N, C-alpha and C positions, 0 to 999 in steps of 0.2 A: 908801430902804433900801440898806445896804451889805452885801456878802457877803464872807466869808473862807473859803478852803479851802486845804488843803495835802496833801502826801504821797499823791497819787493814784498815783504810780509807773506811769504809763501805759507800756505796751509792746505790741508787735505780737502777741505770743503770748497775750495775755489779752483776747480780743475782747469778752467780756461786760462787763468793766470799761470798755473803750473806749466801747461802746455806751451804758453808763450815764452816763459823763461827757458824751458828746455830747448825750444827752437832758437832762441836768441843765442844760446851757447853753441849751437851748431852752425850759425850763420855769422853774426857779428863777432862773437867772442873768438871764434877759431881763427879769425884773421889778425888778432892782436898778439903782440909779443907777451903782454902781461895784462891781467884783468884784476881790478881791485873791487871787492864787494865790501862797502863801507857800513855794514851793520844793518840790523833788522832784516836780515835775509829771510828769517822765519818769523811768523807772527808771535810765536813764543817758543821757549826752549827750557825744558825742565831738567836737562842733563843728558850727556852723551849716552848714558846707559838706557835712556828711554826712547832711543831711536826706533821708529816704526818702519814698515816697508816703504812708506812715503818718503821718509827722511833718507833712507838708504838709496832710494832711487835718485834723489837730488845729489847725494854724495857720489854715486856712481857716474852721474852725468858730468860732474866737476872733474872726477878722476879721468874720465875719457878725454875731456878737454885738455887736461894737463899732459896726458900721454900723446896728444896730437901736437904738443909743442908750446902751448900757451901756459905761462906761469900764473897760478891762481893765488891770490892773497885775500884773506878774510879778516875783517875787523868786527868785534862784537858790537851790537847795538843795545839800546835799552830793553828791547823785547827779547833778545837772544844773548843776554850778557853771560849766560852760563855755558854757552857754546865753547867747547874745549878741544884739546889736542887729539882726543880719540876720534872725533868727527873729522878733524883736519887730516889725520892720517888716512882715514878711509877715503877722503876726497882728494888726496894728494895735493893739499894746499898748505900755505903758510899762514899761521895766525899772527896778525899784527897787533901791536899795542896801540892804545888810543891815548894820546896822539902819536903819530909816527911821521917822520920826515923821509921823503925819497928824493933822489937827485937825478931824474932822467935828463939826458942832454946837458948835464952839468949844472942845472938850476934847481935849488931846493924847493920842494912843494910840501906843505903841511897837510896831512890827511887826518881827519877826525870823523867820528860819527856825527857829532854836532850837539849832543845833549849837554856836554860840559860847558858849552858857550851860553847856555840859557840860565845865566846866574840870577836873574830876577825871580825865577821860579824857586824860591827858597825852600819850600816844602819838598819839591822834587829832588833838589840837590842834597838835602839832608837824607832822604830815603836812598838816594844813589850811593852816598858814602857808606851807609849801613850795608846795603846789598853787596857792595864791592869789597867789603872787609873780608879778607881771606878766611877768617874764622867763621863768620856768618855764612859765607858762601859754602864752606865745607859742611857746616851743619845742615844747611838747606838741601844740598845735593845728597846727603845721606839719610834724608827722611824717606819713608815709604813712598813709592811712586804714586799711588792713588792720592796721597795727601799732597804731594807736590803738584799734581794736576789740579786739585781743588784750589790750592793756594794761588796758582798761576791764573786760573779762571777768575777768581775773586779779585786778584790784583788788577787784571785787565778791566773789569767792570768799574772798579774804584777809580782807576786812572782815567778812563774815558769820561766818567761822570765829572771828575775834578777838572779835567782839561776844558770841558764845555763851559764850566763856570768861571774860568779864568779869562782875564782880559787878553786880547790878542798879543800885546807887546810882552806880556809876562812869559808866554810860551815860545817867544822868538828869541833869537840870540841877542846878547848885549854887546853893543858896538865896542865899548871899552874893553870887554873881555876878548873880543876878536883881535883888536889891535895888540893887546897885551900878549896874547898867545903867538901872534905872528912875529912880533918884535923879539920875544923870548927865543924863538926858533930861527930868527934872522932870515925870514922869507917874505917875498912879496906875493905869494900865491897860496891860497887856502882852498881846499876842496872838502866839502862835508855834505851830509844829508840831514835826516832827523826832523827838520821843521816842516817838510812837505811844502816848501815855498820856493820852487825852482826859480833861480835868477842869477844874474851876474852883478855883483856890487863893486863899485869903485871906491877906494879909500886911500889913505896915506899911512905909511908906517915909517918909523925911524930906524935905520940900520946903519951902524957904525957912524952915528952922528949926523947922518943925512936923511932928510925927508924924501921918501921915494913913493911913486904911485904904486898901488897894489890892487889886487883883485881877489874877491871872495866868490867862489863858484858854489852854488847850492843845488844839489841834485833833488829832483822831485821823486815822490813815491809812485809806485806802479799800481794801476787799476786793472780792471778786466779788459780794458780797451787799449791802453797805451802805457808806455814806459818812458823813462828818462835815462840818458847816458851822457857822459863826457868823453870825448875822444881827444887824445893828446898826441901830437906829432912834433917834430923838431921845432918848427916855427909856427905852430898853430894849436890852439886849444878851443874846443867848441862844446857848448852845452846844447843838447837837442832833445826834442820829444819825438817819439816814433810810435806809429800805430801798429797794433797787432793784426790788422786786417790781412796783411801779407803773409802772416803766419798760419 
């Protein structure tokens, strides 16, 4: 079995959510051959050198999971785009590019965080290109830690305010971009998060000159009461919500 989750937005001042995530790793995740964390694992990330006791605890839990036999893969999100190899080394996990294609059971599946699909949000895409520029990222990560924390806090405030003012369709994915990405990677299955709109969408894509039915699976974000996951087995893929009450 393979597991997929995203948008946990882990942060030190939400201990209930953190406990639920750690318990999830000990229960559901330990039963999986592989688990994919598709971005926004943390609510913000200002650099691997800024890891606190809290972050090291999460890394330690992921490492323990890996040592028990579950392969762990991590993709950066828009909130933790600066998460890097140093964290992954401590967590014994593999950092994935966005997008990435995996082929479990011989079938290609496209994995993305999801923000690249929101092409109608022109301002965000412009900002994303700037922040993901290697030179800009290097300069940001070499600023003093206190300044990085101030910048991150201010950026979150601006982002939240801007998102509230935007029309719903602008901050959702663009259907044409979804199809373009799936056709580019020759796959009929896409899994992503980011939008916080869990659902399974049916669509059509053209692969090798043929129109084929396809599905887009959208993971939901985690709250203090519940989380979302996708489970994949050879002949079955399921998006499901689960309560933390049992944790």
